[in-house]
Backbone as JSON, one array per atom type, in Angstrom:
{
  "sequence": "MKTLGAIAIAICLLTTGCGYHDHYYRRSEIRRANQDFRRAGWEAREELQRARRDLQRELRQAREDFRREMRQAHRDFRDEFGRW",
  "N": [[-19.89, 31.62, -47.71], [-20.03, 30.19, -45.4], [-18.1, 28.22, -45.75], [-15.81, 29.76, -45.9], [-15.75, 30.79, -43.29], [-15.46, 28.38, -41.89], [-12.95, 27.6, -42.79], [-11.43, 29.7, -41.78], [-11.76, 29.3, -39.01], [-10.55, 26.77, -38.78], [-7.93, 27.42, -39.51], [-7.27, 29.16, -37.44], [-7.4, 27.42, -35.23], [-5.38, 25.63, -35.9], [-3.1, 27.27, -35.9], [-3.03, 28.47, -33.36], [-3.48, 26.4, -31.63], [-5.19, 24.04, -29.55], [-4.65, 23.73, -26.91], [-4.71, 21.33, -25.63], [-2.47, 19.62, -25.85], [-0.55, 21.08, -24.5], [-1.66, 21.03, -21.96], [-1.52, 18.27, -21.4], [1.25, 18.0, -21.46], [1.98, 19.62, -19.28], [0.74, 18.18, -17.22], [2.23, 15.8, -17.33], [4.71, 16.81, -16.65], [4.22, 17.65, -14.02], [3.62, 15.17, -12.88], [6.1, 13.9, -13.22], [7.71, 15.56, -11.64], [6.54, 15.06, -9.16], [7.21, 12.34, -8.85], [10.0, 12.56, -8.79], [10.24, 14.03, -6.44], [9.2, 12.21, -4.55], [11.09, 10.16, -4.86], [13.39, 11.48, -4.0], [12.66, 11.84, -1.36], [12.59, 9.18, -0.45], [15.28, 8.51, -0.8], [16.47, 10.29, 0.98], [15.38, 9.35, 3.37], [16.5, 6.76, 3.45], [19.2, 7.44, 3.62], [19.21, 8.76, 6.08], [18.49, 6.62, 7.77], [20.7, 4.98, 7.37], [22.74, 6.61, 8.42], [21.86, 6.72, 11.04], [22.11, 4.02, 11.82], [24.9, 3.78, 11.59], [25.7, 5.62, 13.57], [24.61, 4.39, 15.87], [26.12, 2.04, 15.86], [28.69, 3.09, 16.25], [28.35, 4.27, 18.8], [27.78, 1.99, 20.33], [30.21, 0.63, 20.05], [31.93, 2.49, 21.29], [30.9, 2.4, 23.89], [31.48, -0.26, 24.59], [34.29, -0.14, 24.44], [34.78, 1.7, 26.5], [33.82, 0.28, 28.74], [35.6, -1.87, 28.7], [38.03, -0.54, 29.17], [37.5, 0.48, 31.71], [37.24, -1.89, 33.22], [39.84, -2.82, 32.94], [41.22, -0.73, 34.24], [40.2, -1.06, 36.79], [41.22, -3.59, 37.41], [43.97, -2.95, 37.35], [44.07, -1.15, 39.48], [43.34, -2.81, 41.63], [45.47, -4.61, 41.53], [47.56, -2.87, 42.14], [47.01, -1.85, 44.73], [46.09, -3.96, 46.15], [43.66, -6.23, 47.66], [41.17, -4.91, 49.81]],
  "CA": [[-19.5, 32.28, -46.51], [-19.82, 29.17, -44.36], [-16.81, 27.57, -45.98], [-14.78, 30.71, -45.52], [-15.74, 30.79, -41.82], [-14.89, 27.1, -41.44], [-11.5, 27.65, -43.08], [-10.83, 30.64, -40.82], [-11.72, 28.61, -37.71], [-9.54, 25.71, -38.87], [-6.61, 28.06, -39.5], [-7.05, 29.66, -36.06], [-7.13, 26.28, -34.35], [-4.08, 25.07, -36.24], [-2.0, 28.18, -35.55], [-2.97, 28.74, -31.92], [-3.56, 25.16, -30.89], [-6.35, 24.0, -28.65], [-4.18, 23.69, -25.54], [-4.73, 19.98, -25.07], [-1.12, 19.08, -25.74], [0.11, 21.8, -23.42], [-2.21, 20.5, -20.71], [-0.92, 16.95, -21.21], [2.67, 18.21, -21.15], [2.05, 20.12, -17.9], [0.41, 17.07, -16.32], [3.36, 14.86, -17.28], [5.77, 17.48, -15.88], [3.83, 17.58, -12.61], [3.78, 13.78, -12.48], [7.54, 13.65, -13.14], [8.19, 16.29, -10.46], [6.07, 14.3, -7.99], [8.03, 11.14, -8.74], [11.32, 12.99, -8.34], [10.12, 14.41, -5.03], [9.08, 10.97, -3.77], [12.38, 9.47, -4.91], [14.3, 12.22, -3.12], [12.24, 11.52, 0.01], [13.06, 7.83, -0.12], [16.74, 8.53, -0.67], [16.79, 10.98, 2.24], [15.03, 8.42, 4.46], [17.51, 5.71, 3.48], [20.45, 8.04, 4.11], [19.03, 8.98, 7.51], [18.56, 5.33, 8.44], [22.09, 4.54, 7.31], [23.48, 7.43, 9.39], [21.42, 6.29, 12.38], [22.76, 2.73, 12.11], [26.32, 4.05, 11.82], [25.84, 6.25, 14.88], [24.36, 3.38, 16.89], [27.27, 1.15, 15.87], [29.8, 3.8, 16.89], [28.06, 4.39, 20.23], [27.94, 0.66, 20.93], [31.65, 0.36, 20.12], [32.5, 3.37, 22.32], [30.46, 1.87, 25.19], [32.28, -1.46, 24.85], [35.67, 0.29, 24.73], [34.79, 2.31, 27.82], [33.7, -0.79, 29.74], [36.85, -2.62, 28.7], [39.04, 0.3, 29.84], [37.16, 0.56, 33.14], [37.6, -3.18, 33.83], [41.31, -2.85, 33.03], [41.61, 0.21, 35.29], [39.84, -1.69, 38.07], [42.23, -4.63, 37.66], [45.23, -2.29, 37.69], [43.93, -0.59, 40.83], [43.39, -3.93, 42.57], [46.85, -5.12, 41.54], [48.42, -1.88, 42.77], [46.73, -1.66, 46.15], [45.64, -5.21, 46.77], [42.27, -6.21, 48.12], [41.07, -4.27, 51.14]],
  "C": [[-19.22, 31.27, -45.4], [-18.46, 28.5, -44.53], [-15.66, 28.49, -45.61], [-14.65, 30.79, -43.99], [-15.12, 29.51, -41.27], [-13.39, 27.07, -41.67], [-10.8, 28.56, -42.08], [-10.72, 30.0, -39.43], [-10.65, 27.53, -37.71], [-8.14, 26.3, -38.82], [-6.29, 28.57, -38.1], [-6.69, 28.51, -35.12], [-5.75, 25.69, -34.63], [-2.93, 25.97, -35.8], [-1.9, 28.4, -34.05], [-2.95, 27.46, -31.1], [-4.72, 25.2, -29.91], [-5.92, 23.92, -27.19], [-4.16, 22.31, -24.93], [-3.33, 19.43, -24.87], [-0.33, 19.78, -24.64], [-0.35, 21.28, -22.06], [-1.6, 19.13, -20.41], [0.54, 17.07, -20.81], [2.82, 18.68, -19.71], [1.74, 19.01, -16.9], [1.57, 16.09, -16.21], [4.52, 15.49, -16.51], [5.47, 17.42, -14.38], [4.02, 16.16, -12.09], [5.26, 13.44, -12.3], [8.14, 14.34, -11.91], [7.77, 15.57, -9.18], [6.91, 13.05, -7.78], [9.43, 11.48, -8.26], [11.31, 13.36, -6.87], [10.02, 13.18, -4.14], [10.41, 10.23, -3.71], [13.39, 10.16, -3.99], [13.95, 11.95, -1.66], [12.73, 10.16, 0.44], [14.57, 7.81, 0.07], [17.16, 9.21, 0.62], [16.5, 10.07, 3.43], [16.08, 7.32, 4.58], [18.83, 6.24, 4.03], [20.37, 8.29, 5.61], [19.1, 7.67, 8.29], [19.98, 4.79, 8.46], [22.95, 5.3, 8.33], [23.12, 7.02, 10.81], [22.07, 4.96, 12.76], [24.25, 2.92, 12.38], [26.55, 4.66, 13.19], [25.62, 5.23, 16.0], [25.54, 2.41, 17.0], [28.46, 1.81, 16.57], [29.58, 3.96, 18.39], [28.23, 3.06, 20.95], [29.42, 0.33, 21.08], [32.31, 1.22, 21.19], [32.13, 2.87, 23.71], [31.27, 0.62, 25.55], [33.72, -1.1, 25.18], [35.77, 0.89, 26.12], [34.71, 1.24, 28.91], [34.99, -1.59, 29.84], [37.94, -1.83, 29.44], [38.76, 0.4, 31.34], [37.5, -0.75, 33.84], [39.12, -3.27, 33.99], [41.8, -1.92, 34.12], [41.31, -0.38, 36.66], [40.85, -2.79, 38.41], [43.56, -4.02, 38.06], [45.18, -1.72, 39.11], [44.03, -1.69, 41.88], [44.81, -4.49, 42.67], [47.79, -4.17, 42.28], [48.25, -1.85, 44.28], [46.27, -2.92, 46.87], [44.19, -5.1, 47.2], [42.21, -5.65, 49.52], [40.35, -5.15, 52.04]]
}
């Protein structure tokens, strides 16, 4: 009877599984999802920094262009009306 019970338990364990492999698989999936999430965060941060640098460069260029145009307008005004 003991051998029959042992065989029945062994068959049950083999057919249903003990769940260890499923647990390991779920842990690896969670770990992979965490890594993907971190990687996406880093990529988003890098993209934001790149966009910020581009915006700062464009603003600096616009400021320089504006100053250049204002100096030219001031020169044109002085040339037109002379010094007061």
